[in-house]
N, C-alpha and C positions, 0 to 999 in steps of 0.2 A: 764564294758566297756573296749574294747580293745584299748590299746594305739597304735597310728599309727606312723610309721617312718616319718622322716622329709619330708615335702612336701611344699616347698615354692610355692605360687601362680604363680610365673613367671617361674618355672622350670618344665613345664608340660611334656616335652619330656621324662624325665627320669622316669615318672610315667605313661606312656602311657598304659602299660599292665593292670594296675589297672583301669585306666579310661575305657578301652575297656571292661573289665570284667563287669563293672557296666551296660553298655549298652547291652552286649550280654546276660545278664540275660533275656532279652526279654521284657524289659519295665515293670517289675513287680512293680517298684517303681516310675515310671514316667507317667504323664498324667492320673492319676487314679482318678476316680470319682465314689464313692460308692453310689449305690441306692438299699437299702435293700429290697424295695418292689419288685424288679425284681427277687430276689433270689428264692422266692417261686414259682413264675410263671413258671420259666424254669424247676424247679424241678417237678412241676405238669405235664408239657408237656412231660418230659422224662418218668415219670411214666406211662402216658397214652400210649405212644409209646411202652414201654416195656410190658404193659399189653395186648396190642392187638396182636402184632407179633414181634418177634425179628428182629432187623435190620440185614442187610447183614454182618456188621462187627462182631456182636455178633454171628451170625450163623457160620461165617468163623472160629472164634476162637474156637467155640465148636467142629467143625470138627477136627481142629488141635489138640486140647486137647485130643480128643477121639481116634484119629487114627494115629497121627504123630509117626515116628519111635523112636524118642528120647523124654525124659521128657522135658517139657517146663514150664516156670514160667508164669502162666496166667496173674498175675498182671503186671509183667514186659512187657509182650507182649502187653497188653491193653494200658499201658502208652506210649509205643513206637508208637503204631498205632495212638493214640490221638495226640501225638506231630508231627507225620508225616502229619496228617490231618491239623493241625494248621499252619504248614509251608506253606500251600497253600494260607494263608491269608496274614496278614501284620506282620512285625517283632515284634509287641508288643502285639498281642493276644497270650495268653499262658495258659497252664494247670499247676496248682500247686498241687502237691500231698498233702495228708493230713498231712504227716510228716513234710513237709516244710511250710505249710500254717501259722502255728502259728508264726514262726520266721519272715516270710515276713510281716504279719500283725503287729507284734510288732514294726517293723521299721517305719511303716506308722502311727501307733497309738501314737508313741512317748513315749512308755514305755515298759519295760519288767519286768519279775519277777526274782529276784535273790538276791545276798547279797550286791550289791552296792559298787563295787570297780573298780577303773581304775588300770589295771595291765600291766606289761610287763614281758616277759620271759627273764631271765638273766642267761645264761649258765645252762639251764634246771631247773632253780628255778623260782617260781612265786614271783615277786617283786611287792608289792603294791605301785603304784605310788601315789595314793591318794584315800581315801575313799570318796564316793559321799556324799556331804553335806546332812545331815538329813536322810541318808540311814541306813540300818540295821547294816552294819559293823562299821560305825562311832559311832552308839549308844552303841555298846558293847565295844568300845575302840580300834578297829583296827586302826593302824597309818600308815602314809606314811613311806615307808622304811622297813616295816615288810616283812619278807620272809615267804611265805606259803610253808611249807615242808610236811605237812600231811593234808589229807582230809579224814574225818571219821577215819578209822583205817589203812589207806593205806599211806605208805611213797611214796610221789610223786616227791621229789627232785631227780634230776639225772636220771629220768626215760624216757628221750627223748620224752616228751610230747609236743604238739603244742597248739596254741591258742584255736582251736576248742575243744580239749580235756578238757582244763581248763574250758571253757564256759559250756560244757555239764555237768561237775562235780559240778559247783557252781550254775548254774541256776536251777530253780525248781519252783513248784507251790507256790503261796503266802500262807504263814502260815506254810509251811514245814520247817524243820530245817536241818542244816548241821554243823558239828563240824570241825574246822580247827585248826591246830597246827602251830604256827609261831615262828620264831627266830627274836629277836629284838636286834639291835645293836650288841655288843660284848658278850652279855649274852648267854652262851651256853645252858641254860635251855629253853625248849619249853614252850610257853604260849598257852593255849587252850581257844578257844572261841566257844560257842554254838550260832549260828546266825540263827534267824528266817527270812526266805526269805520274801520279800515284793515287791510291785511295785516300780520299779526304773525308774525315768524319763530319757529319752534320749533327750539331748538338741539339738535342730535343729538350734537355733540361738547361734552361738559359742561365739560371743563377741560383746560388744558395748562400745565404748570409744571415746574420743575427739581427733581428729587429730591435731587440733589447737584451738584457742580460739573460733572460730565460727563454725567449721565443725565437725560433728559427723561421726562415721564409725560403720556400723552394718554388720556383716558377717553372712549370712544365708547359711547353708550347705545342707539343704533339706526342703521340705514343708510337715511336718508331721501334725498330728491332733492338735498339741500344738503350731505350729509356730507363728500364729497370736498373741497369748497370750504372748509368749516369746518376740516377736518383740516389742510389745507395752510396755512391762516392760522395755526393753532397751531404747526405745524411750522416755518414760516418765522420766527416770533418766537423759538422755542427755539434755532434754529440761528444766526440772525443777531444776536440780542441776547445770547444766553447761551453761544454756541459749543458747543452740544450735540454729543456724539459718539455716545452710546448712547441707545436709546429703549425705553421700556416702553409697550406698547399694552394697555390694560385693556378687555377685551370681556366681562367678567363680567356676567351678567344682560342681555346684549344679544340680543334675539330675532331680529335680522336685518333684512331689508328689501330694498332694491334691489341686485341682483347687480352692476350696472355700477359702483356707488359703491365696492363692496369691491375690484373688480379695478382700478379707477383708483388707489385707495390702494396696492394691492399693487405696481403698476408703479413707484411712487415708492420702493419698498423694495428694488428690484433694479437693479443697474448694467447687467446683461446684457440684450440684446434677444432677443425671440422665445422667451422661456422660457414654457412652458405653465403657466398659473395654475389653470385649471379648465376643464372642458368639460361641455356638457349634451347629452343624447341621449334620445330617446323613441321610441315606436312610430311616430308620424307626424312626428317632428321629427328632422331630420338632425343629425349631430354638429356642434356649434358650439364652436369653441375660442377661449379668451381668453388672450392672450399679453402679455408685458411689452413696453413700447415702447422700452426702453433709453435713456430720456431723463429720468432723475430730476433734479429741481431741486437736490437736496442730497445730500451723501454722508453716509450713516448707517453707523456701524460695526456694533456688535452690537445684536440685538433680542431682547426678551422679550415674549411674548404671554400675557396672563392670561385663562384661561377657567374656566367652571364649568358645572354642570348647567343653567344658564339661558342659556348661549351657544348660539345656534342659527343655522342657515341661512347667511346672509352672513358671520356671525361664524366659522362653521366653514369656510367657503371661505377666508377670510383665514388662519386658523390652520392649515388643512390645507396650503395652498401654502407657508407659511413652514416647516412641518415637513418636507414632502416634499422641498424643495430644501435642507434643512439650513441655512436662512437665519437661523434664530433658535431660541430655546428656548421650548417651550410649558410653562406652569406653571399648576397648579391641579388641577381635577378633570375627569373625562370630560364632554364637551359633550353637548348634548341629543340629537343624532342626527337632524337634519332635512335631508334632501338631495333635496327635491322642488321643482320649479320650476312656478309658476303663471303663467298668462296671464289677463288680464281681458277679458271680452266684455260689451259693453253690450246690455241687453235693451230692448225697445220701451217698457216702462213706466217707464224710468229706473232700474231696478234693474240688477244686474250679476251675472255668473257668474265666479268665479275658479276656473279648472280646471287641475288638475295635468297638464302636457303632457310633462314630461321629468324625468329625474333628473340631478343634477350629480355629477361625479366629480373627485377631486383629481388632481394631476399624475401620481401613480403608478397611477391607475386605481381608487382606492378609492371605493366608494359608501358614504357615511357615514349613509345613511338607515336607521334602525332598523326592525325588522319591525313591521308594523301589521295583520297578519292578525287578531290578537286585539285588537279595538279597546279593550276595557276595560283590558287589560294595557298598551296603549300610553298610555292616558290616565293610568294610575296608575304609570307607569314611575319618575317622580321619587320618589314615595312608596316604591316598592319598593327604591330605592337606599338608603334609610334602613334598611329591614328587613334587607337583605342585608349591610349593613355597608360597602357600597362607598364611601360618603361619608367613612368614617373610616379605611379600611384599603386600601392600594394593592393588596394581594393579592386583594381581593374584587371588583376591577373586572371586569365581565362582558366576556369575549371571545366575541362571538356569531358571528363569522365567522373561521374558522381559516385562511382564505386568507392566504398570506404575501406581504406587500408590503415593498419595500425603498426607503429614501430614495435620492434621485437621486445625491447626492455621496458621502456616508459609508456608504451601504448599511446603515443601521440598520433593523431590522424594525419595521414599524408595522402597525396593524390598521384594518379597515373594518367596516361593518355595524352601527354603533351609536354614532356620534359620534367625536370626536377624543380619543384618549387622551393625556394630557399626558406630556411627557418627565420632568417633575419633579412628583410628586404632593404636594399639600398637603391634609391632612384638614380637614373642616369643623370649625370651632372653636366648640364649644358651652360652653366654660368661661365661667362668669359669666352665663349665660343662665338666670335663674331665672324662676319664674312672676311674681314681682313686677316684674322687668325687662320682661317681655312685656306686662304690664298697663299699665305707665306710659310705655312708650317713645313712644306717640303724643302724649303731652303735652309732650315735650321741645322741639319747635319753638316752640310758643306760649310756654312758660316762658322760653326763651332770649331770644325777642324782647322780652318784658316786662321781663326782668331787665336786659338791656343798656340799655333805655330809662330804667330807674330807677336805674342804677348806673354811669353813664358814667365817673365818676371812678375806677373800678376798672380801667379798660382803657387806660391810657396806654402802649401798646405799638405798635410796628410789627409786621407779620406774623411776621417771623423771631423777634423777641423773644417774641411771644405763644406761638409753638409751643414754644420752648425753656424759657421761664421761667414761664409761667402754669400754675398747678395749681388746679383747682376747690377753693376753700376750704370748710371745714366749714359755714360759715354759708350758702353758696350751695347746697350739697347739702341742708341743712335746709330752706331756702326751697323747693326743688323738692319735697321730701317733703310739706311743708305744702300746696303747690299741688296735688299729686296727690291728697292726702286730700280737698281741697275738690272734686275731680272725682269722688270716690267710690271711690278706691283706698286702702285702709288700709295702713299700713306693716307689712311682715313683716320683723322684725329679722333672722331667720336668712337669708332671701333677700337682704336688703340686704348682709349680710356677704359673701355669695357674689358679688353683682353690683356691689359698690361701685365697683371700678375701671372696669368696663365702663360703668356709669352715668355716672361722672365723665368718661370719654372722650367719651361721646355728648353730654353737656352742653357740654363744651369745644368739640367740633366744631361744634355748632349755634351757640354763641356766636361762633365764628370765622366761620361763614357770615354771620351778622348783621353782623359788623364788617368782614370782608374779602371777602365773596362766596364763590363756589364754590372758588376757590383756597385760601381760608382753611379751608374744610371739609375738603378732601382733604389739605391740608398737615398738619392735625392727625390725621385718621383714618389716613392711610397711615403715620404714624410707628409705629403699633402693628399694622399689617396684616401678618400673617405671610406672605401671598403676595407682597406688594410687597417685604418684607424679603428673601425668598428670591430674587426677581428681581434685586435689587441684589447679593446674594452671587454669583449666577451670572454676572452681567455683569462682575464684577470679576475673573473668571478669564481666563486667556489664551485659552481656548476654552470658552465657556459650555456647549457641548454635551457636554463631558466632565464637567461638574459635575452628576452625577445623584444621586438619593437612593434 
């Protein structure tokens, strides 16, 4: 698992390129609804067409291949033609080559095959941040802090490798083996491990912990095939061990995934049976409704759902159902606006087509898919929200569909046609985000890891004490400034004054992750998160839906 650089939920602007790259993939990971029975039928149809007469596209490529003045790559030309064809449809219908299909499916299925480590690249050296619990590396004795300098018989330290290179070298089929050589601590002798690759779970529910004595917090970063199971494990612990009453579900920057995982979670949030959660419908797809089971395992009182412009598809299904039934309060900024459902069809060469076959609708009948007739405008929508001021001002939120919809219980007016508009708007927080902060933020994880390793005597705290008592001291901040300068980023004194508190928070959160894991990181970060603070304020009201801004 690749370790990500610092990304606080309230600082979306500095990670916008990453956010956009998620969506420009074409929806591979969002709004996906697998129906395996369809795979064979389309394959049979294509076979019949191919057997009778070649299509015009095939005929054209044959002429080009046979007579064109220069050599051509047939596969490359075919894929280019397919992608051009799909661009005439919607932004989320796409073709996936056979070489990319396995990696794409792994992210949805919630596991991959490899050695099971979280790593970071530290000056061209692979540093093990932590072995995944129960994974192959942990079983053979690989430890956090080990530096991988050899893979098989090749020295890889100092070879200018990147994350993708590391992943390609360490991933492999289950049952296959790889030998690594590591340096541990100050011991100059290499330790060698023969590691048998296995299935490694990808956690889609990042953390679950108590914000206060009554309120739990669960962060869901995508809806993979294991999300419902992971969610319920966190929920069970919060209810049975901590007697949780209210719940905050954080879906910010969650691009979606499997529809069924979202509806299964929703069924656990309603006591009533047969309440409509979402329905899908398309030109050739009959209306298909998803309803509550009326069999939740736990009683949850009030709910707050956190969303932003990075929340899409399955995230919007969950937020939309909660809002339409007045089950909880939605807090944050308008969601992405992706309401299309894809089905996957296998092609004969091992590639796949993910084709949009339906739209989904919230219980009140809202389609939250934003307009995509202008593809360029669609792709730049999030950028445009900066320009229009929507991310900073509630009154600037675009209402692109004036059709009036009303929630089921309290008859509050809600909108469709472009994402879920929150009940409580929280503007994007850019205070403290200076150019210097943007330039150095990527060094924080590496610095925190090194600092903790060399200053363990400074951290004689349990997690609760660390959150309330620890403040990043001046000498630690100076050490980070020196570290950043060694990485090529000179200190800007004015920017540092502007970003000092944000920088200290980011360093503290990363130190907490090193010491206490994901719960440590979020326990620190959420203490200053304005969206989480507003959720707690709302949940403390007799009726959170009346606590509007």
